[in-house]
C-alpha positions in Angstrom: 246.5 -51.5 -167.8 247.1 -49.0 -165.2 244.2 -46.7 -164.0 244.4 -43.2 -165.5 244.7 -40.5 -162.7 244.0 -36.8 -162.7 247.7 -36.4 -162.7 248.0 -38.0 -165.8 245.2 -35.5 -167.3 247.3 -32.6 -166.0 250.6 -33.6 -167.2 248.9 -34.0 -170.9 247.0 -31.0 -170.6 250.1 -29.3 -169.4 248.4 -27.6 -166.5 247.9 -28.6 -162.7 245.6 -31.3 -161.1 243.7 -28.4 -159.5 242.7 -26.9 -162.9 241.6 -30.4 -164.1 239.3 -30.5 -160.9 237.8 -26.8 -161.6 237.0 -28.1 -165.2 235.5 -31.7 -163.7 233.6 -29.8 -161.1 232.7 -26.3 -163.0 234.4 -24.5 -160.3 234.9 -23.1 -157.8 237.4 -21.3 -159.9 236.9 -20.2 -163.4 239.3 -21.7 -166.2 240.4 -19.7 -169.5 238.2 -21.4 -172.3 241.7 -22.5 -174.1 242.6 -24.1 -170.8 239.4 -26.2 -170.5 239.7 -27.4 -174.4 243.0 -28.7 -173.3 242.0 -30.2 -170.4 238.7 -31.6 -172.0 240.7 -33.0 -174.8 243.4 -34.6 -172.6 240.3 -36.3 -170.6 238.6 -37.8 -173.8 242.1 -39.0 -175.2 242.8 -40.9 -171.8 239.1 -42.1 -171.3 239.6 -40.8 -167.6 236.7 -41.1 -165.3 236.4 -39.3 -162.2 236.4 -41.5 -158.8 233.0 -40.2 -157.6 233.4 -42.2 -154.5 236.9 -40.7 -153.7 235.4 -37.4 -154.4 232.3 -37.9 -151.9 234.9 -39.0 -149.5 237.0 -35.8 -149.5 234.3 -33.6 -149.8 231.9 -35.7 -147.3 229.1 -35.0 -149.8 228.2 -37.2 -153.3 226.4 -35.8 -156.2 223.0 -37.4 -155.1 219.9 -36.0 -153.7 217.7 -38.5 -151.6 214.1 -38.2 -152.1 211.5 -40.0 -149.6 208.1 -40.3 -151.0 205.0 -42.3 -149.7 204.1 -44.2 -152.5 205.8 -43.4 -156.3 203.0 -45.9 -157.6 200.5 -42.9 -157.0 200.4 -40.7 -160.1 201.0 -37.4 -158.2 203.9 -39.1 -156.2 205.4 -40.6 -159.5 205.2 -37.1 -161.5 206.5 -35.4 -158.2 209.4 -37.8 -158.2 210.1 -37.1 -162.2 210.0 -33.6 -161.6 212.4 -33.4 -158.8 214.6 -35.9 -160.8 214.5 -33.4 -163.7 215.2 -30.2 -161.8 218.2 -32.2 -160.0 219.9 -33.2 -163.3 219.8 -29.4 -164.5 222.1 -28.9 -161.1 223.9 -31.9 -162.1 222.7 -34.1 -159.5 221.3 -37.6 -159.4 218.1 -38.6 -157.4 217.6 -41.6 -155.1 214.2 -42.6 -154.4 212.6 -44.6 -151.6 209.2 -45.3 -150.7 208.1 -45.2 -147.1 204.6 -46.7 -148.0 203.2 -44.4 -145.3 205.1 -46.5 -142.8 206.9 -44.4 -140.1 209.9 -47.2 -139.5 210.4 -47.3 -143.2 210.7 -43.5 -143.6 213.4 -43.7 -140.5 215.2 -46.1 -142.9 215.4 -44.5 -145.6 216.5 -41.5 -143.7 219.7 -43.5 -142.3 220.4 -44.9 -145.6 220.4 -41.6 -147.4 221.8 -39.6 -144.9 224.5 -42.5 -144.2 225.3 -42.2 -148.1 226.5 -38.5 -147.6 223.7 -37.0 -150.2 224.1 -33.7 -151.1 220.8 -33.1 -149.3 217.6 -34.8 -148.8 214.1 -34.0 -150.0 211.4 -35.4 -147.8 207.5 -35.8 -148.9 206.5 -37.1 -145.3 203.1 -38.4 -144.1 203.0 -37.4 -140.4 207.0 -37.3 -139.8 207.5 -38.7 -136.2 210.3 -37.9 -133.4 212.2 -40.6 -134.3 212.9 -39.4 -137.7 213.0 -36.0 -136.7 215.7 -36.9 -134.2 217.6 -38.7 -136.9 217.7 -35.4 -139.3 219.2 -33.5 -136.2 221.9 -36.0 -135.5 223.1 -36.0 -139.1 222.9 -32.1 -139.4 221.2 -33.1 -142.5 220.2 -30.4 -145.4 216.3 -31.3 -145.6 213.7 -29.6 -147.5 210.2 -30.7 -146.8 208.1 -30.9 -150.0 204.1 -31.1 -150.4 203.6 -32.1 -146.5 204.6 -29.7 -143.7 204.8 -32.1 -140.7 204.6 -30.6 -137.2 207.6 -32.6 -135.8 210.4 -30.7 -137.8 210.9 -27.3 -138.5 212.9 -27.5 -141.8 211.9 -25.4 -145.1 209.4 -26.6 -146.4 207.6 -26.1 -150.2 204.1 -26.6 -150.2 200.8 -25.9 -152.2 197.7 -23.9 -151.0 195.7 -27.1 -150.2 193.3 -25.3 -147.9 192.5 -22.6 -150.6 192.5 -24.8 -153.6 190.1 -27.3 -151.8 187.7 -24.3 -150.8 187.8 -23.0 -154.5 186.8 -26.6 -155.9 183.9 -27.0 -153.4 182.7 -23.3 -154.1 182.5 -24.3 -157.9 180.5 -27.6 -157.3 178.2 -25.5 -155.1 178.0 -23.0 -157.7 176.4 -25.5 -160.3 173.2 -25.7 -157.7 174.0 -29.0 -156.1 172.1 -29.2 -152.7 175.5 -30.3 -150.8 178.9 -31.8 -151.6 180.3 -34.7 -150.0 184.1 -35.1 -149.1 185.9 -37.9 -149.3 189.0 -37.6 -147.3 191.9 -39.4 -145.7 192.1 -42.2 -143.6 193.1 -40.7 -140.5 190.3 -39.7 -137.9 192.4 -37.2 -136.3 193.6 -34.1 -138.8 197.3 -34.2 -138.9 198.9 -30.7 -138.7 200.8 -30.1 -142.0 199.2 -33.0 -143.7 197.6 -31.7 -147.3 194.5 -33.8 -147.1 193.7 -32.5 -143.6 194.0 -28.8 -145.2 191.5 -30.3 -148.2 188.9 -31.6 -145.5 189.3 -28.2 -143.9 188.8 -26.3 -147.2 185.6 -28.4 -147.8 184.4 -27.6 -144.5 184.7 -23.7 -145.1 183.2 -23.6 -148.3 180.1 -25.5 -146.9 180.0 -23.4 -143.7 180.1 -20.1 -145.8 177.1 -21.6 -148.0 175.3 -22.4 -144.6 175.3 -26.1 -145.6 175.7 -28.7 -142.9 178.8 -31.0 -143.2 177.6 -33.6 -140.4 177.7 -36.8 -141.8 179.2 -36.1 -144.9 182.8 -36.7 -144.7 183.6 -40.1 -145.8 187.2 -41.7 -145.1 188.9 -43.3 -147.7 192.5 -44.5 -148.6 194.3 -42.1 -151.1 194.6 -44.8 -153.8 191.8 -45.1 -156.7 191.6 -48.9 -155.8 190.7 -48.6 -152.3 188.8 -45.6 -152.8 186.8 -47.4 -155.6 185.5 -49.8 -152.9 184.5 -47.0 -150.4 182.7 -45.6 -153.5 180.8 -48.6 -154.4 179.3 -48.8 -151.0 178.8 -45.0 -150.7 177.1 -44.9 -154.2 175.1 -48.0 -153.7 173.6 -46.9 -150.5 170.8 -44.8 -149.5 171.1 -40.8 -149.4 173.7 -41.0 -152.5 175.1 -37.5 -152.4 174.7 -35.3 -155.5 178.3 -34.2 -155.4 181.5 -35.3 -154.2 184.9 -33.6 -153.7 188.1 -36.1 -153.6 191.0 -35.3 -151.6 193.0 -36.6 -154.5 192.6 -37.3 -158.2 193.4 -41.0 -157.6 190.5 -41.1 -155.3 188.2 -39.2 -157.9 189.3 -41.7 -160.5 187.8 -44.6 -158.1 184.8 -42.8 -157.7 184.4 -42.4 -161.3 185.0 -46.1 -161.8 182.4 -47.0 -159.3 179.7 -44.6 -160.7 180.2 -46.3 -164.0 179.8 -49.9 -162.6 176.6 -48.6 -160.9 175.2 -47.3 -163.8 175.5 -43.7 -162.4 175.8 -40.9 -164.9 178.4 -38.3 -164.3 177.6 -35.2 -164.0 173.9 -35.5 -164.5 173.3 -37.7 -161.4 176.8 -37.0 -159.7 179.3 -34.4 -160.0 183.0 -35.3 -159.0 185.7 -33.0 -158.3 189.5 -34.0 -157.2 193.0 -32.2 -156.5 196.1 -32.7 -157.9 195.4 -32.6 -161.6 197.4 -35.6 -162.3 197.9 -36.0 -166.3 195.1 -39.0 -166.1 192.5 -36.2 -165.0 192.3 -35.1 -168.2 191.5 -38.6 -169.7 189.1 -40.0 -167.5 185.5 -40.5 -168.6 184.2 -37.7 -168.4 187.5 -35.6 -167.7 188.1 -34.7 -163.9 187.4 -31.2 -162.6 190.2 -30.8 -160.3 192.8 -28.3 -158.7 196.1 -28.0 -160.5 199.7 -27.8 -158.3 202.7 -26.5 -159.8 204.7 -29.6 -159.4 207.5 -28.6 -161.4 207.7 -25.2 -159.8 207.8 -27.1 -156.3 210.5 -29.6 -157.6 212.7 -27.0 -158.7 212.3 -24.9 -155.5 213.1 -27.9 -153.4 216.0 -29.0 -155.3 217.4 -25.4 -155.1 216.8 -24.9 -151.4 218.3 -28.1 -150.6 221.5 -27.5 -152.8 221.9 -23.7 -151.9 224.0 -22.6 -148.9 221.8 -20.7 -146.0 219.0 -23.1 -146.5 218.3 -22.7 -142.3 217.2 -19.5 -142.6 215.9 -17.7 -139.6 212.5 -17.1 -138.9 208.8 -18.3 -137.6 207.4 -21.8 -138.8 205.0 -19.6 -141.1 208.2 -17.7 -142.8 210.1 -20.8 -143.4 207.1 -21.9 -145.9 207.5 -21.5 -149.6 204.0 -21.4 -150.7 202.9 -22.2 -154.5 199.3 -21.1 -155.6 196.6 -23.6 -156.5 194.6 -23.5 -159.4 191.2 -24.7 -160.4 191.0 -26.8 -163.7 187.1 -26.9 -164.9 186.1 -30.4 -167.0 183.0 -32.0 -167.4 182.9 -34.6 -164.3 181.5 -31.2 -162.3 179.0 -30.1 -164.9 180.9 -27.5 -167.1 181.0 -28.4 -170.8 
């Protein structure tokens, strides 16, 4: 059976192939309602399926958006990826997802793969984007939007949340309960990274403590971002001497690990240990006790990133700070901090 072509649809609908194209692609020119109905009826009758590969070769762009995240197994990145997928679907696009696993070489691998597939744009959640990845982006002259993180090596438009202000708000709230001090569970990097949310969370903790006149020395603990490794760090911290009265965790996943360790060690939360996190993943409301945290607008951020990566004029002029779309953070109080 011969393959049905756009010419066949045009003949049956009594119109030109250009009009058929306008109906299929929803533009760029308007089509009269009656004509559109004839084209759609012809498409249905002939069971016509557009050749997306041929369309991509002609336009040098596919209907795809590339999304690279550090680890979609972590609830925050999983929820962010889902929000990007929903926002892309609203624009008639599909999303390809790659996990870098916090490894620079894997990030470059997915950059090359997605850009080589001529994606319509690339949304990058990068952990310390390196010069090789930045060079790869420049070589393809790609449309790239940075999401959640703002690495120093690249100057493309970024969509981020107020990580520093949100962390400071969480620590100030813990201190308002009267705890002597608040320890911080940061990331694994010894040197703070510019544009890294966890580095901003640690800086927000420091500011809140400094403004309260409370020393921070010896009260910052390094831990991986996921709950499983954070749980191991928390077991040693909470079982040792000088257990902190309160802990601010840079991610909710870390906080979930801390809560598990506290329960295993029979430490009551919040009467013996207060805990707060950052991100407000869905599980935060279901922990025991429910987790106080900082909420981020992942739906709004995802929609903004998709709109920016698809719309013309993305490479806007301006300083680094002017090229950042900043979303506010919001404190969500639950029982883990001492609130009822």
